[in-house]
C-alpha positions in Angstrom: 45.2 -160.9 -186.6 42.7 -162.1 -189.3 39.1 -161.3 -189.9 37.4 -164.2 -191.6 33.9 -164.6 -193.0 31.9 -167.3 -191.2 31.4 -170.4 -193.4 27.6 -170.3 -193.2 27.2 -166.5 -193.6 27.7 -163.8 -196.1 27.9 -160.9 -193.6 29.1 -162.2 -190.2 32.8 -162.2 -189.4 35.0 -164.0 -186.8 38.3 -162.6 -185.5 41.2 -165.0 -185.4 44.6 -164.5 -183.8 47.5 -166.2 -185.7 50.8 -167.2 -184.1 53.1 -166.7 -187.0 56.0 -168.5 -185.4 54.2 -171.9 -185.3 51.3 -171.2 -187.7 48.6 -171.8 -185.2 45.3 -169.9 -185.3 42.9 -169.2 -182.4 39.3 -168.1 -183.0 38.2 -165.4 -180.5 34.9 -164.0 -179.5 36.0 -160.5 -180.3 33.6 -158.2 -182.2 35.4 -157.2 -185.5 36.5 -153.6 -186.0 35.0 -151.6 -188.8 37.8 -149.1 -188.5 41.3 -148.7 -190.0 43.4 -149.7 -188.1 40.9 -150.5 -185.3 43.4 -153.1 -183.7 46.0 -151.9 -181.3 48.8 -154.3 -180.1 50.5 -154.1 -176.7 53.0 -156.6 -175.2 50.3 -158.3 -173.1 47.0 -157.4 -174.7 45.2 -156.4 -177.9 42.7 -153.5 -177.9 39.9 -153.8 -180.5 37.7 -150.8 -181.3 34.4 -152.5 -182.3 31.4 -150.5 -183.6 29.6 -150.8 -180.3 32.2 -152.0 -177.8 35.8 -151.2 -176.9 37.4 -154.6 -176.2 40.5 -156.0 -174.6 42.0 -159.4 -175.4 44.4 -160.8 -172.8 47.2 -162.4 -174.9 48.3 -164.5 -172.0 45.0 -165.9 -170.8 43.1 -165.6 -174.2 40.2 -163.9 -172.5 38.0 -161.1 -173.9 36.9 -158.2 -171.7 34.6 -155.2 -172.6 36.1 -152.0 -171.4 33.8 -149.4 -169.8 33.2 -146.9 -172.6 30.3 -144.9 -174.0 32.0 -143.6 -177.2 33.1 -145.4 -180.3 36.9 -145.4 -180.6 38.1 -145.2 -184.2 41.5 -143.8 -183.1 44.1 -142.7 -183.5 46.3 -143.9 -180.6 48.5 -141.3 -178.9 52.2 -141.6 -179.5 52.8 -142.9 -175.9 50.2 -145.6 -176.4 48.1 -144.5 -173.5 45.2 -142.5 -175.0 42.8 -143.5 -177.7 40.7 -140.9 -179.5 37.1 -141.5 -180.4 33.8 -139.9 -181.0 30.0 -140.0 -180.5 27.9 -139.3 -183.6 24.6 -137.7 -182.7 21.8 -136.4 -184.7 19.7 -135.4 -186.4 21.6 -133.8 -189.2 20.7 -130.5 -190.7 18.9 -131.1 -194.0 20.7 -128.3 -195.8 24.3 -128.9 -194.6 24.1 -132.7 -193.8 26.0 -131.8 -190.6 25.3 -133.2 -187.1 26.7 -132.6 -183.6 30.0 -134.3 -182.8 31.2 -135.3 -179.4 34.9 -136.0 -179.2 36.1 -138.7 -176.7 39.5 -139.6 -175.2 40.0 -142.9 -173.5 42.8 -143.5 -171.0 43.9 -147.1 -171.4 45.8 -147.0 -168.2 43.0 -146.0 -165.9 40.1 -147.2 -168.1 38.3 -143.9 -168.0 37.1 -141.7 -170.7 36.5 -138.0 -171.1 33.8 -136.7 -173.4 33.8 -133.3 -175.1 30.2 -132.9 -175.9 29.0 -131.2 -179.0 32.3 -129.4 -179.6 32.1 -129.8 -183.4 30.3 -131.3 -186.3 30.6 -134.2 -188.7 29.3 -134.8 -192.2 26.7 -137.5 -192.7 27.8 -139.3 -195.9 24.7 -141.5 -196.3 21.5 -139.9 -195.1 19.8 -142.6 -193.0 23.1 -143.8 -191.5 23.9 -147.4 -190.8 27.7 -147.1 -191.6 30.7 -146.1 -189.6 31.4 -142.4 -190.3 35.0 -141.3 -190.8 36.1 -138.3 -188.6 39.8 -137.8 -189.2 41.8 -137.0 -186.1 45.5 -136.5 -185.3 47.3 -136.1 -182.1 49.2 -132.8 -181.5 53.0 -133.1 -180.9 52.5 -131.9 -177.3 50.1 -134.7 -176.5 47.7 -132.2 -175.0 45.7 -131.4 -178.1 43.8 -133.3 -180.8 43.3 -132.2 -184.4 39.8 -132.9 -185.6 38.5 -132.5 -189.2 35.6 -130.1 -189.3 33.2 -128.8 -192.0 32.1 -125.2 -192.8 28.5 -124.4 -191.8 27.3 -124.1 -195.4 25.0 -126.1 -197.8 26.6 -129.5 -198.4 27.4 -128.7 -202.0 29.5 -125.7 -201.0 31.0 -126.7 -197.6 34.7 -127.4 -197.3 36.5 -129.3 -194.6 39.4 -128.0 -192.5 41.5 -128.9 -189.5 40.5 -127.7 -186.0 42.5 -128.2 -182.8 40.9 -129.3 -179.6 42.6 -128.3 -176.3 42.1 -131.3 -174.1 42.4 -129.3 -170.9 39.9 -126.6 -171.7 37.7 -128.3 -174.2 38.1 -125.4 -176.6 37.9 -126.2 -180.3 39.2 -123.7 -182.8 40.4 -123.6 -186.4 44.1 -124.7 -186.7 46.5 -122.0 -187.7 48.9 -124.5 -189.3 48.4 -126.8 -192.3 48.9 -130.5 -191.6 50.7 -132.5 -194.2 49.1 -135.4 -196.0 45.6 -136.4 -197.1 43.3 -136.3 -194.0 41.1 -139.0 -195.5 44.0 -141.4 -196.2 44.6 -144.4 -194.0 48.3 -145.5 -194.3 50.7 -145.5 -197.2 49.5 -148.5 -199.1 50.8 -152.1 -199.2 54.1 -152.8 -197.5 56.8 -155.3 -198.5 57.5 -158.1 -196.0 60.9 -159.8 -196.4 61.9 -163.2 -194.9 65.4 -164.0 -193.5 66.0 -165.9 -196.8 65.5 -162.8 -198.9 62.1 -163.8 -200.4 59.3 -161.1 -200.0 55.6 -160.5 -200.5 53.5 -157.4 -200.7 50.7 -157.0 -198.1 47.5 -156.7 -200.0 43.9 -157.9 -200.2 42.7 -161.2 -201.4 44.2 -162.1 -204.8 47.1 -163.7 -206.5 49.9 -164.5 -204.1 53.1 -163.1 -205.8 56.5 -163.7 -204.2 59.7 -161.9 -205.1 63.0 -163.9 -205.0 66.2 -162.4 -203.7 67.3 -161.7 -207.3 64.1 -159.9 -208.1 62.3 -162.8 -209.9 58.5 -162.8 -209.3 56.6 -166.1 -208.8 52.8 -166.4 -208.4 51.3 -169.2 -206.3 47.5 -169.0 -206.9 44.9 -167.0 -205.0 45.1 -166.3 -201.2 46.1 -163.8 -198.5 49.7 -163.9 -197.3 50.0 -163.2 -193.5 53.6 -163.5 -192.5 56.9 -165.4 -192.8 57.4 -168.2 -190.3 60.7 -168.6 -188.4 61.7 -171.5 -190.6 61.2 -169.4 -193.8 57.9 -170.8 -194.8 55.0 -168.5 -195.8 51.9 -168.5 -193.7 48.9 -167.7 -195.8 45.1 -168.2 -196.0 43.2 -169.9 -198.8 39.5 -170.7 -199.2 38.3 -173.5 -201.5 35.3 -171.3 -202.5 37.4 -168.2 -203.1 35.3 -166.6 -205.8 32.3 -166.5 -203.5 34.2 -165.1 -200.5 35.9 -162.4 -202.6 32.5 -160.6 -203.1 30.2 -161.9 -200.3 27.6 -159.2 -200.7 26.9 -160.0 -204.4 
């Protein structure tokens, strides 16, 4: 999957699907996702959490469908791949705490139904006036019947601290978590990953920039600017390059 800026625009994006085996790209009519990860792969379909729509792309027929959903589904996906966590951000926010009501949502991808837990918690408005996707960290409980949601103390925004709360998906009860969850709640992933081909050459997944490959004996070779996507079956590297790279690197300047 590749999000690409439209040639005639500095702010509009297209979503492309790339067949890494043959190096073929298909432009879709999917709404891009503002979330990380935001794209969920299944054997026969791709689920895309757009800002206003929850979408399905049929990988067999190459057809887009909007799923019936009211909430915005930033994830995460449950371990069994059936349920997707989301939220509805409502206002207005309190002028002293910058907190506003949070509705937690859970979408059943098997039955295409959602359950809303209205105003069970709060969220911090980072930019007063809105207009940006707001991060509300969530994690699934090991039992699959509970959802951890990051909450804020009801205090002036300069003093308020965040903490984990656990939502019982059967009763709708949200309470502070007794245990401490490992890791940074605001972190998305563990950073760039190394992708190695069958020939032993590798690259590091990263943003746009110099394409640096590492040989089997550890020697690094740089091949100009671009974005590596994957190794093809014949050992070639599939990557994207733009002739006007300097402009597309910072399209909002």
